[in-house]
C-alpha positions in Angstrom: 57.9 114.6 190.8 55.9 118.2 191.4 53.1 118.2 189.2 53.2 121.0 186.3 51.5 124.1 187.1 48.6 125.6 184.6 48.3 129.1 183.3 47.0 130.3 186.4 50.0 129.0 188.7 47.8 126.0 190.1 48.9 122.2 189.6 46.9 120.4 187.3 45.3 117.3 188.5 46.4 113.9 186.9 42.7 113.8 185.1 40.0 116.1 185.1 36.4 116.9 184.1 37.9 119.5 181.4 40.3 116.8 179.4 37.3 114.3 179.6 35.2 117.1 177.7 38.0 117.6 175.5 38.6 114.2 174.5 34.7 114.0 173.8 34.9 116.7 171.1 38.7 115.3 169.8 36.4 112.0 169.1 33.3 113.6 167.6 36.1 115.7 165.3 38.2 112.1 164.2 35.0 110.7 163.4 34.0 113.5 161.6 30.7 113.6 163.9 28.3 116.8 164.7 29.4 118.8 167.9 26.7 118.1 170.5 26.5 120.1 173.6 25.1 117.5 176.4 23.0 119.0 179.8 26.6 117.4 181.5 28.4 120.4 179.4 26.0 123.0 179.9 26.3 121.7 183.9 30.4 122.1 183.2 30.2 125.3 181.3 27.9 126.8 183.9 30.2 125.8 187.1 33.5 125.7 186.0 34.3 129.1 184.9 38.4 128.5 186.0 38.7 125.9 183.6 39.5 128.6 181.1 43.0 128.0 182.0 42.9 124.4 181.9 41.1 124.3 178.7 43.7 126.9 177.5 46.7 125.3 178.4 45.3 122.2 176.4 45.3 123.8 173.7 49.1 125.2 174.0 50.4 121.9 174.8 48.7 119.5 172.1 48.5 122.1 169.0 51.4 121.2 166.6 54.4 122.8 166.0 54.6 122.6 169.8 52.4 119.9 170.8 51.7 116.1 169.0 48.0 116.2 168.9 45.8 118.6 166.8 42.7 117.1 167.2 43.2 117.1 171.2 44.1 120.4 170.7 40.6 121.6 168.7 39.0 119.5 171.5 40.1 121.6 174.0 39.5 124.7 172.0 36.0 123.9 171.8 35.8 123.5 175.3 37.4 126.9 175.6 35.2 128.6 173.5 32.3 127.3 175.6 33.3 127.8 178.8 34.3 131.6 177.3 30.5 132.2 175.9 28.8 131.0 179.4 31.4 133.8 181.3 30.1 136.2 178.6 26.8 135.6 179.6 27.3 136.3 183.0 29.4 139.9 181.4 25.9 140.3 180.2 24.3 140.2 182.8 26.9 142.5 184.8 28.0 140.2 187.3 31.9 141.4 188.6 33.4 138.4 189.1 32.6 137.2 185.4 34.2 140.3 183.9 37.2 140.0 186.4 38.0 136.1 185.0 38.0 136.9 181.5 40.2 140.1 182.0 42.9 138.5 184.0 42.8 135.5 181.5 42.9 137.5 178.5 46.3 139.3 180.6 47.7 135.7 181.2 47.0 134.7 177.2 49.3 138.0 176.8 52.2 137.6 178.9 53.0 134.4 177.5 52.6 135.7 174.4 55.1 138.2 175.3 57.1 135.5 176.9 57.6 133.8 173.8 55.7 130.8 175.4 52.9 130.6 172.6 53.7 130.7 169.1 51.0 132.5 166.7 49.0 130.1 165.8 47.8 129.1 169.7 47.4 133.1 169.8 45.5 133.3 166.4 43.1 130.1 167.5 42.2 131.8 171.3 41.8 134.9 169.7 39.0 133.1 167.8 37.5 131.7 170.7 37.2 134.8 172.4 35.7 136.4 169.1 33.4 133.7 169.1 32.0 134.2 172.3 31.7 137.4 171.6 34.1 139.5 173.6 36.3 141.8 172.6 40.1 141.7 172.8 41.8 143.7 176.2 44.5 146.4 174.7 46.4 144.3 176.3 45.6 141.1 174.0 45.6 143.4 171.2 49.2 144.5 171.5 51.0 141.1 172.1 49.0 139.6 169.2 50.5 142.8 166.9 53.6 142.2 168.5 53.4 138.8 167.5 54.7 138.1 163.8 54.5 134.1 163.1 50.8 133.5 163.0 50.1 130.5 160.9 46.4 131.7 160.4 44.7 134.5 159.5 46.1 137.1 156.4 49.8 136.0 156.2 52.3 138.9 156.1 53.9 138.2 152.7 55.3 140.3 150.3 53.0 139.1 147.7 50.0 140.2 149.6 47.8 139.0 146.1 49.6 135.5 146.5 48.6 135.6 150.4 44.7 136.7 149.1 44.8 133.7 146.7 45.8 131.2 149.6 43.2 132.6 151.6 40.0 132.3 148.9 41.4 128.5 148.3 41.4 128.2 151.8 38.0 129.3 152.0 36.6 127.4 149.0 35.7 130.2 147.1 33.0 131.0 149.5 33.0 134.9 150.5 31.0 134.1 153.6 33.8 131.5 154.8 36.9 134.0 154.1 34.7 137.0 156.1 34.8 134.4 158.8 38.5 133.1 159.0 39.8 137.0 158.1 36.9 138.6 161.3 38.8 135.5 163.7 42.5 136.3 162.6 41.7 140.4 163.0 39.4 140.1 166.3 43.1 141.0 168.5 44.4 143.5 166.1 43.2 147.0 166.5 40.3 148.4 164.7 42.5 150.3 162.5 44.8 147.5 161.4 41.7 145.2 161.2 40.1 148.3 158.9 43.3 148.1 156.3 43.7 144.4 156.6 40.2 143.9 155.2 40.5 146.8 153.0 43.0 145.0 150.9 40.3 142.2 150.1 38.8 145.3 148.1 41.7 145.8 146.1 42.3 142.5 145.2 42.5 141.2 141.7 40.3 138.0 142.9 36.5 138.5 142.2 36.0 136.0 145.9 37.8 138.9 147.3 36.1 141.9 147.0 32.7 140.2 147.3 34.2 139.3 150.5 35.2 143.2 150.6 31.3 144.0 150.3 30.2 141.8 153.0 33.0 143.7 155.7 30.5 146.4 155.6 28.0 144.3 158.1 31.2 144.6 160.3 30.4 145.3 164.3 32.9 147.6 164.1 32.6 151.4 162.7 36.2 151.8 162.1 36.4 148.5 159.6 33.2 149.8 157.8 34.6 152.7 156.9 37.7 151.5 155.7 36.1 149.0 153.6 33.4 151.8 152.2 36.5 153.6 151.3 38.0 151.1 149.4 35.4 149.9 147.6 34.3 153.1 146.1 37.3 153.5 143.7 37.1 149.7 142.3 33.0 149.9 142.9 33.2 149.1 138.4 34.5 145.8 139.4 31.8 144.6 141.4 29.6 141.5 140.1 26.2 141.6 140.0 25.4 139.5 143.0 27.6 142.2 145.2 25.4 145.1 143.8 22.2 142.7 144.9 23.7 142.3 148.6 25.1 146.0 148.9 21.4 147.1 148.3 20.0 144.2 150.1 21.8 145.9 153.7 21.2 148.9 152.6 18.8 149.2 155.5 20.9 147.3 157.6 23.0 149.8 158.7 23.0 153.4 160.6 21.6 155.8 159.1 24.4 157.7 158.6 26.3 155.1 157.0 24.0 154.8 153.9 25.2 157.4 151.4 28.6 155.3 151.6 26.5 152.1 149.7 24.8 154.8 147.4 27.9 155.8 145.9 29.1 152.5 145.6 25.7 151.4 143.8 26.2 154.0 141.8 29.5 153.7 140.9 28.7 150.1 139.8 25.7 151.0 138.0 27.5 153.5 135.8 30.0 151.1 135.0 27.2 148.9 133.6 27.0 146.2 136.4 23.5 145.3 136.9 21.9 144.2 139.6 21.6 140.0 140.3 17.6 138.6 140.8 17.4 137.3 144.2 17.7 132.9 143.3 14.7 131.2 144.5 14.8 130.1 147.9 12.1 129.0 150.2 11.9 127.5 153.4 9.8 124.2 153.5 9.8 123.9 157.7 10.3 126.7 160.1 10.1 126.4 163.7 10.8 129.2 166.4 11.5 128.5 170.0 10.1 130.0 172.7 11.3 133.7 174.5 13.3 132.9 177.4 13.9 134.4 180.6 16.8 136.7 179.1 14.6 138.2 176.0 16.4 136.1 173.0 14.7 133.5 170.8 16.1 130.4 168.4 14.4 130.0 164.7 15.3 127.4 162.9 14.6 127.0 159.1 15.1 123.8 156.5 15.5 124.8 152.4 15.6 122.6 149.8 18.8 122.2 147.9 17.9 119.4 145.1 17.7 116.2 147.2 19.2 117.4 149.8 18.7 120.5 152.8 20.1 123.0 154.0 19.7 124.0 158.0 19.6 127.6 158.9 19.4 129.5 162.1 18.6 133.3 164.0 19.1 134.3 167.4 17.6 137.3 168.6 18.6 139.1 171.5 17.1 142.8 171.2 18.5 142.6 167.8 19.5 139.7 165.7 22.1 138.6 167.5 23.6 135.4 165.4 22.8 134.1 162.1 24.2 131.2 160.2 23.0 128.9 157.1 25.0 125.8 156.9 25.8 123.7 154.0 23.8 121.2 152.1 23.7 117.5 153.9 21.4 114.8 153.7 17.9 115.2 154.5 17.5 111.7 157.3 20.6 114.1 159.0 18.1 117.1 158.9 14.8 115.6 159.6 16.6 114.3 162.7 18.1 117.6 163.9 14.4 119.2 163.2 12.7 116.4 165.5 15.5 116.4 168.3 14.7 120.8 168.6 11.1 119.9 168.7 11.4 117.0 171.2 14.0 118.7 173.2 13.5 122.3 173.6 10.9 124.3 173.2 9.8 125.0 169.9 7.7 125.1 167.6 6.1 125.2 164.0 5.5 128.7 162.6 4.4 130.5 159.4 6.9 132.3 157.1 5.2 135.7 157.8 5.9 135.1 161.6 9.1 135.3 160.9 9.4 137.6 158.6 8.1 140.0 160.9 10.4 138.9 164.0 13.6 139.3 161.6 11.8 142.8 160.6 11.7 143.8 164.0 15.0 143.1 165.1 16.3 144.4 162.2 14.9 148.1 163.8 15.9 147.7 167.0 19.9 147.3 165.7 19.3 150.4 163.7 18.1 152.2 166.7 21.4 151.1 168.5 23.4 152.1 165.5 24.4 148.3 165.3 24.3 146.1 162.9 23.3 142.7 162.1 25.9 139.9 161.7 26.6 138.6 158.1 25.3 135.5 158.1 22.0 136.8 158.6 22.8 137.8 154.7 23.4 134.2 153.9 20.6 133.0 155.3 18.3 135.5 153.5 19.8 133.7 150.2 19.1 130.8 151.6 15.7 131.3 152.1 13.7 133.8 150.0 14.7 136.6 152.4 14.6 139.8 149.7 12.2 141.3 151.4 13.9 141.6 155.2 14.2 145.5 156.1 13.8 147.3 159.7 10.4 147.5 160.5 9.3 147.5 164.1 6.8 145.7 165.6 4.1 148.5 167.3 3.2 146.6 170.9 -0.2 148.2 171.5 -1.1 147.9 167.7 -0.4 143.7 168.4 -2.1 143.5 171.5 -5.0 145.3 170.4 -5.1 142.6 167.6 -4.8 139.8 169.8 -7.6 141.1 172.2 -9.7 141.5 169.4 -9.5 137.7 168.7 -10.4 136.6 172.5 -13.8 135.4 173.0 -16.1 138.1 174.6 -16.8 136.1 177.8 -12.9 135.8 178.3 -12.8 139.5 178.5 -15.3 139.8 181.4 -13.7 141.3 184.4 -14.6 138.5 186.3 -13.0 136.3 183.7 -10.0 138.3 183.2 -9.7 138.2 187.4 -8.9 134.4 187.2 -7.2 134.0 184.1 -4.7 136.7 185.7 -4.8 134.7 188.9 -4.0 130.9 187.7 -1.6 132.2 184.8 1.2 131.1 186.6 -0.4 127.0 186.3 -0.7 127.1 182.8 0.3 123.9 181.6 2.4 125.0 178.9 4.8 127.3 181.1 6.5 123.4 182.2 7.5 123.5 178.4 8.8 126.9 178.1 9.0 129.0 181.0 12.1 126.7 182.9 14.5 130.2 182.0 11.7 133.0 182.8 13.4 134.4 185.7 15.7 137.1 186.6 19.2 136.7 186.6 22.3 139.4 187.1 23.8 141.5 189.1 21.1 143.8 190.6 18.7 140.6 190.8 21.7 138.8 193.0 21.7 141.5 194.8 18.3 142.3 195.4 17.6 138.5 196.4 20.4 138.7 198.4 18.6 141.4 200.8 16.4 139.1 201.6 18.4 136.2 202.1 16.6 134.5 205.2 12.6 134.5 206.4 9.7 133.2 205.0 10.1 132.4 201.4 6.8 134.3 200.5 8.6 137.5 202.3 11.4 136.8 200.1 8.8 136.9 197.2 6.9 139.5 197.8 10.3 141.5 197.8 11.4 140.6 194.7 8.5 141.1 193.2 8.6 144.6 194.8 12.1 145.5 194.3 12.8 143.9 191.2 10.2 142.9 188.9 7.9 145.8 189.1 10.9 148.2 188.1 11.3 145.7 184.8 7.6 145.3 184.2 7.9 146.8 180.3 10.2 143.7 180.0 7.9 141.3 181.1 5.0 143.0 178.6 7.1 142.4 175.6 7.8 139.1 176.7 4.3 137.7 177.4 3.1 139.4 174.8 6.0 138.2 172.0 5.0 134.8 173.9 1.2 135.2 172.8 2.0 135.5 169.3 4.4 132.9 169.1 1.9 130.6 170.8 -1.2 132.3 168.6 0.9 131.6 165.3 1.9 128.1 165.8 -1.8 126.8 166.8 -4.6 129.5 166.7 -7.0 127.0 168.2 -5.9 128.3 171.8 -4.9 125.4 173.3 -1.5 126.8 173.5 -3.2 129.1 175.6 -2.3 132.5 173.7 -5.5 133.8 174.8 -4.2 133.6 178.5 -0.9 134.9 177.7 -2.3 138.0 175.6 -4.6 138.6 179.1 -1.7 138.4 180.9 0.4 141.1 178.6 -2.6 143.5 178.5 -2.3 143.8 182.6 1.3 143.9 182.5 1.1 147.0 180.2 -1.8 148.8 181.6 0.3 148.4 185.4 -2.3 145.5 187.3 -1.1 145.1 190.8 1.6 142.4 189.8 0.4 140.8 193.0 -2.5 139.6 191.0 -1.0 138.1 188.3 0.0 134.2 189.3 2.9 134.8 186.3 4.5 137.6 187.8 4.5 135.6 191.1 6.4 132.7 189.7 8.7 134.4 187.9 9.4 136.0 191.7 9.7 132.5 193.2 11.6 131.3 190.7 14.6 134.4 191.0 14.2 133.7 194.8 15.0 130.4 194.1 17.4 130.3 191.4 19.6 132.8 192.4 19.8 131.4 196.2 20.7 127.9 195.0 21.7 128.2 191.5 19.3 125.4 190.8 17.3 125.6 187.3 13.8 125.7 188.0 10.7 123.6 187.2 7.6 125.3 186.2 4.8 125.0 188.5 5.4 125.5 192.0 3.1 125.9 194.3 3.4 128.7 196.7 
């Protein structure tokens, strides 16, 4: 008997690594256990991009009503999302093969939808996986989604729209943040104008939770949706709650400056109707951890806030802005403590102060505003959980920060002879073994430059990367090293974690010191050569 073919036309193996990971996720779902990303799964995501087709087939084949194993279908869905996210990382770095593969995948999904080989539920979940991976739906998929009328997920197409909204509110546990998440997923494969119209119906609902969700959609990444919601909220501003007004005021400056007048008009309308601004609830963080800044300049923040006898975990991811933010449901303290302990032991996370996280958030909000972008709505949820009422855009001045660090470095370390020695040996600092495994360049341009010297002595290839690549990205590495110094100093001002050495390197980078004299930059170039030449993860510290 011939084997059945998958979405990309290739025969399916009897067993596969994709099936193994999907089954693992399915078992965790069935047992109510958290879904964890193991090193083996990370390797799979990195090395198996074309498995998106097999993962999608697994969703379509097993999802009811066509399939008979919903749990396994969701297992495949989590695998699909992980694969898509890894591809999106490569797309962000300019790899054309990743962009082409994702386009091929979306075209395949759209074709199957047009040919009536998918029901609306599978199509909606697939669009949701794209949305969660940060990948925009292509026009072909948007058209196919618009033409599909039998979706079982998202905003139902019923004559009684209010009843449909009530069903969604109930399904989301009367939580406006959950309602926003569900609506955003359902609308990802819609044209922006259609998504805006869909969300605007929440503003005119008789249900207070729906109107609260509409307020949160003012942080939607698509300006068309934000404009539509603002226009819909203005006539009903008198019906908003005090909490809605507080949220409007809190996130006013999180939006592009040209959009703030619409916020002000909505708030004025509510105030004129006698709606007060609710006070911020007392929020606190009893533990805050921050990761190292990785080679892509991203940093993770993890916070624990008390909720009675339980605890809540919140997280923020920064990368040239606030990239993601999430606040979970309260859970047992023992489980929370396990997560924090694992983050400390298994990742480069260190305890930091509240002032540190406030400064990081303020700086990255300013970066977003400068790009005419908005933060994810989850940031507001985190702010409410840990008391972030004062989070407003405020860029950090690198010259001022560096001057403050320099002033705290002992004079003996600032001596010219000492500085030269520190720069020369900066690639061998012990802390690098823990924090710098991702300190290399990895994008299409870097791959091309490394490929220009694919043979010859290793030292010559390192010199080529230093001169042709790292030198052109000096400002990026100056910022990354400076932020690392600030992070390490906040975690341990004693200097045992080498924050002073990193500050000295940051100053040298800012002042144009020859990169060949900075051991850390030679290590970055060496790791870039090794990783792009072999695709192996690097291990600091190496000798060259």
